N, C-alpha and C positions, 0 to 999 in steps of 0.2 A: 563186247569191248569197253577197256576205258579210254579216255579223251587222249593218252599217251602209255604205251606199253611200253617194255621192255624186252630186246631180244637178245637172249645170253648164246650167243652161237660161236660152233666149229667152223673157221676157214681154212680151206685149202686150196694153193694155189699149184697145179699139174704143168711144166715145163714139158712138153713132147719132144721128140726129136732126141739127136745129141749134139751137146751132152745135157742129159734132163737136169732137171731141177724141180725139187718138190719144199714147198715152203706150209705150215701148218702151225696155226693161233689161235687163240681166245679172241671173241670181241665181244663188245658191249654196244649196242643201236639202242635207236629209238624207235618206233612208229607209230608215229603222232597223226591225229587229227587234225587237219588244218583248216577248219570251220570251227573247233574247239579250242582254242588256243587259252582263252581265259582260264578255261576249266583244265588244262592240263599244268596250268599254271599254278593251280591250288592243289594238286596232286600231292606234293612232299615242301617242305621246309628247306627242303636241301635240292629241287630242282625249280627252274624260275624260267619264263619266255622273255626273252629280249632283257634281261637281264642278269648278271654277274652272281653266279652260285658256284657249288662244287659241281653241279650238273649242270647244265643250261641247252636254251635253242635260240637260236636269233634266224627272225628271215633274212636279215643283210646278209647271211653269209650266202645265200642259193640264189638262184634264176637270174632275172632280171638284175638283182639288186647286188651280184657277186663283182664287186672291183670299183665299184660305182660309188660316187659320193654324193648322192640324193636323196629326197625323200623316199623311204623303204616302201618298195609295190607290194601287196597279200599276195602271198605265195596262190591261195588259192583261187583270188581272179588270175594272177597267170597261167594256172594252171586251165583256169574254165575260157581261156580268152586262146588259149593254142588250142585245144576243143573244138572251140567254133571254127577253128578254120582247117582242122583233117575231120572231125566228124561233126558238121553242123546240124544233124536232122538230132544227136544225141542230146539228152538232158544230165548234167555234171550233177549231183544229188550227194556226195562223199566225195572227201580227197587225203589221203595218208601217203607220208614220208617216210621212206625208211633210209635212215641216216646215223651217221655217227654225232652223238652230241658232242658242245663242247665238255671240258673238263678241263675246273678251273678257268675257264676263261680261253681254253685254245683248242683249237682242233686241226685238222686235215681229214678230207673226204673223196679218197680216191673215187667213189661212185655212190650216188644217191638216188634212189627212185623214188617217183609219185605214181601213185596209183589211183586214176580216177574210177568210179563207179556208178551206174544209175539207181533210178529207185530203187529195183530189186535187188542190189546191191553185188551186181554185175558187174566185172572190171571190163570196159570200155577204151581205156586208153593209158599207156606207159610212156614213161616220161624216164631216162637213163642219162642220167646228169655225169656225164665223168670229167675228172680234173689231174693236171699232171705236176710235178712237184715245181713248174716254170711260172706257175700260176695262171693257167691257162685254164680255159671252160667249156665245155661243148655238152650238146643233148642228143641223144638219138630217140625217136619218136614216133612209137605206132602206136597199133592199137589190135585189137584180137579179133580174129575174123573166124567163123562159127566155131567155135568154143576153142581155136587154137590159140593159147596163148602166146607162143614161141617167135620171136621176134628174127628179121636176118636183117643187120644194116653194112651199109660199106664203110669200114673202118676209113675215115678222110682229118683224123684228129692223133696228133704225135702225144702218146702214152709212156712207153717206154724207151731207152736208149738202145734197148737190145731186141725189138723189134723194129719191121719199116712201117712206113703208113701207107700202106695195102691190104688185100687181103677182106676178110667179112668176122661181124660176130653174129654169133643165135646166143639170143637172150632169151630169160624165161625167169619168172618170179610167179611162186605158188603161195597161197596163202590163205589160213585159214583161223578161227580166235585161238586156237592151240599153237600153231608154228607156221614158220616160214622158212620158204625154200629157194633161194636165189642164186642161178647159175647163168657162167657168161663163157662161153667156147666160142675163140678166136682162129679162123682158119684163113692160110695163106695158099691160094689154089682150092682144093680139096682135102689139104692134109692137115689136122688137128696142129697149132702150134703152141696153145695155152687154155686149160678149163681150169677156172678158179668158180667156188663153191660157197655160199655160207649157205648155212642151217641151223636152225635151236629153235627153241622154246618161247613162247611168248606169256610175260606176266602181266596184270596191271604198275605201273609202276608207282610206288609209295615208301616212305622211308626207308622201311625195309629189306625192302624188292631194292632201291637202288644202290645201299650198301653193301649186300649181298653182292650185286653184280659188280662193283668193282672191287669186290674180294675175289668172287672166282675167275673176275677175265683179268687180272692184274691190272686192271688201265691206271692209265696216267698222259699227263697232256705229252701230245705229241706222239705219241707211243705208233699209233700206222704209219706216221711219215717218218721216224727212226727205223723202223721196221722195214720201211721200203728201200732206206739207203743201207743198209746194212745189206740185204739182199742182194740188193744192186754191186756192192764190193765183191760180193763172191761172184756172184756172174761175172765179173769181168777179171776177177782170178780164173776162171773156166776160158779164157779168151774167147768170149764170144762177140761176134761182129757187133759193130760201135754205131749206130745212125745218129746224125746230129737233128738238133730241132729242125723242123722245116717253120717257116710262120704258121700259127693257125689258120684254119678256115676261117673266110669271114663273117659266113653268118653265126649265130649263136646257136643254131637247132638244125638236124637236117633231118630225114624223115625213113623210118625203117618199114619194110614190108613183112605181112606175114609171111612166114615160111613154112617150107613143105615139106622141110627134113627134120628131124628129130636131131634132140641134143647127142 
């Protein structure tokens, strides 16, 4: 694996129940090693870490740095600090982040996922960092148990105005050197309300793969944000119930538990 890989993915959102709704689009993400940012910065003349470029990655966009005007905290240090709180006996050897990069200096990340591993390359901690279009952010954090990497988290953060702040998430990421699959299922009570998936192939980021990825996925600045608003208009036209934005949770993160259920 390179210090930074590209993921060209198929993204599907399925709203269950009546009226139902379906969204399908292509996505371009980066799968970046937070301990090798200097190496990632050298992989392509069109990709930079911490500087403007066609495609770029800024630590200031994430975690404890989000929305703050202060010196940037290292994201690898941030993940290790949380790991000491949640899995104090584990050693974090590697930290990767799956996220949408900035394109021409701008981006919007509805969901970014950190994966921390031990010396054997086994996942020991997941951080699902969720944002809404109001500029709020919250993270759901958990650890796999006995090989089960599905987490279950109580929903406490407002995301869509067409869903209440209630129910629970089931969260799962599966990754190897060739592909990544991410699944989020939202349930109200025991009934599924929304299933979102992202899956695709991984390749090292370089000049050729970067331009190929931009071309194949049709990415442009703030495309995810525009897509969200277009789908919101479609849902509004279907006369779905509208929920006002409540105050965001006081804590920047909450702990998820290992799920006993399948997705």
